[in-house]
N, C-alpha and C positions, 0 to 999 in steps of 0.2 A: 202578685201584682203584675199586670201586663201593660206594656207600653208600645206604642206604634212608632215606627221609623219609616224612612222613605224606601222606594223601590221594592215594595211588597215584602220588605223585611219587617221583623217584629222583635221586640226585646222583652224578655221576662226577667224580672228581678228575682234572684235566687238567694240573696242574703236573708238571714233569719230576721223575722219581724223585730226581735229584741235588739239586733245589732244595728239596724238602720238609724235609730235616734241616739245611739251611744256615742259619746264625744270622742272616744278613743278609736272608733272605727272610721277611718278616713276614706274608705273606698266602698263602692257598691258592687257586689258580684252580680253579673248578668249573664244571660245566654241569648245569643242572637239566633233567631230562627227565620224560617221562610214560610210564607203563606202558600198553601196548596189547595187544590180543588176539593179533595175529600181525604179522609183518613183511610189508611190501609190497616186492617185488623192485625196484620202480622207485626206492626210496629206500635200497637197500643198496649196498655196494661204493663208497660216496662218489659215487654217480651225481648226486645233487642237491646244489647248493652250500649250500642253506639248511636242508635237512631230511635227517636220517640215521636209519635204523632199524638197531638192533643186537639181538642176543640173547645170553643167558648162562644158566648153570645156577645156581640158588640152592643154595649149598653145604649149607645146613641141611635143606631140604626135597627137594632134587634135582629140583625143578620147573624147566622151561624158562621163562624170563622174556624178554619182548620189550619194547623201549623205543623211544621216539621222541625225538630231540634236535633242537632248533632253536638257531641261533646267538644268538637273543635271550635264551636261557636262560643265557648265560655270566655268571658272577659271580666276585667275589673276596671272601673272608671272612678275618677274622683267624685266623692259624694256631692259636693256643692255644684260642680259642673253638670252632673247628671240632673240634679234638682232644677237647674235653670233651663234645661232643654227638653226634659221628658214630658210627654203628654199621656195621661192615663186614658186608656181606651176601655179597659174592663178588668175585673178581677177574675182569676181562674175559678171555675166551680170547685167545690171542696173535693169531689172525687178526683178531678184532674190534678188538683194541687197535690193530693196524696200520691197519685201515680208519679208525678214529677219528682217528689221526694224519694220514692222507691227507686226510680230510674237513676237518679244522681248517686244514691247509695250503692246501687247494684254494681256500678263500675269497679268499686273497691271491695266488694263483698262476695266475690265468687268462691264457692267451695272448691277445695282441692282434693280430688280422689287419688288413691295410690296410682303411681305411674303404671305399674303392672296391670292394674284393673283397666285403666284407660287404654293401654295397648291392646289388651284382649278384646275390648269392646269396639275399638275403632278400626282394627285391621281387617275386618270382614266387610268389604265394600258392597258385596251383593246384599248382605244383611241390611246395610244402611239404606240402600236404594229401596228395598221393600219396606223398611220402617218409615221412610219418607211418605210413601203412598198411604200407609195406615194412619199416620198422624195428621196429615194435611186436612182431611175432612173435619176433624174435631178441634183444630187449632183455635178457632174462634171461641170455643167453650172452655178451653183449658186455663186454669190459674197457674199450674205448675206440674212438673213431673219430678217425683222425689224418689231417691234411692236409699234403701236401708241395707248396709253391708254388715250390720251386726258388729261383732268383735273385730272384724277385719277392716273396719272403717279407715284406719290409718296404717295398715300393714301391707308391705310388699311381699306377696306370697311367692314361693318358688314354683317353677314349672311342675305341672301335675297336681297341684293343690288348687282346687277351684274356689272362686269367690261365690258365696251364697248370697243371692240378691233378692230383696223384696222390693217391688215397684208399685208406686201409687200414682195414678192419673187423677189429679185433683181438678174438678170442673166447677164452673159457676152454677150454684144451685138456682140462681135467679133465672137461668135459661130454661129451667123446668124439665119436664119428662124427656123432651127431645135430646137435651144435653146428657141426661142420665143414661138413656138407652144407647145413644151413640157412643158414649165413653165406655160403657160396659161391653159393647160389641167390640170396640177397639182393643180393650184389655184382653179379651179372649183371643183375638187375632194376634196380638203381640206375644202372648204366651205360646201360641202355636209356632210363631216365627222363631222365637228364642229356642224352643225345643228342637225345631228343624235345623237351625244354624249351629247350635252348640251342644245339642243332645238333651235328653230328658234328665231329670234330677238323679236318676239311678246310674247314669252312665257318663254324664258330663264331667270333663276334666279341666275346663277353662272357666266357664261361667255356669252357675246353676241358678236358673230363675225359679225360686220357690213359690212366688206368687206375683200376680199383677192385678191390681184392683182399681176400680173406679170409685173415687171418694168425693163426696160433695164438700165444698169449701166450709160449709157450716158444721161439718163433722170432723174437720181436721183440726186437732187440738194443739195447744202449746207443747204438751208432752210429745206429740207426734213430731213436731218441728225440732225438738231437742234430740230426737233419735235419728232423724234422716238428714240427707243432704239433697239440695236441689240440683237437678241435672242441668248444668249451665250450658251444655252443648246442644240443647234441644233445638233452638232456632237455627243453629248451624246445619242441623239435619233437615229441618222442615223448610228452610230457605236456602237451598243449596247454592243459589247464585250469590249469596252474601258471604264475604270472607270473614265477617266479624264474628268472634266467639260470644254469643249472647247469653242472657240470663233472664229467667222469670223470677221476679223479685219475691223473696220470702214475705215481705211486708204485705203483699197483696192478699195473703191469706186472712189477715185481720181486718181487711177493708170492709 
């Protein structure tokens, strides 16, 4: 449910539908957002853990409205006070409501990779700069970037013992052949970049990139999700100006 407030601010109710009428629930959980001219695709689809852009249609004016949400805008207000002052402007579309749920959950659901793996991946600054350039053009098509570390998923490996990584770039099939071909090309470029930075699989001692594949969201299964972890630092790399450590929500795969 979406409610309007003054000064171009807006309020979205984030309490569960079942909790609102429950007599033991005395407060309504809300998040205060700001109306913006247009959405930025870098902040849609729960890509960034601290900022989310949504859009909806005003039921009275039929105008499209864009809003920005920050986790710092989360509040709780007395249920009866809220009922007396709130004015319903619109209900969020089902896809945007699903995205909002994923974004709220993502803040507390970031996967943790081994510290040693993170250190080996993060310490090569030139590698990151080049990776930014490769990922930026396909950012709008991506659902998520997923890492499969196999049996070393939770292991701190000693120096000289490489992590063997399989990487999946999961793209939105609804974007069609353009997304498929662009993501495939990016996967090839990322493979070459990894091999250049860390060495080919036969000589690498820190990270071995065994594969990097473009995978349509319609082909990414529950079994795949149980085997891999989402790379939550992705937006940190693609949006270098943002200090927030972001996440592409796993739930987006089933959307």
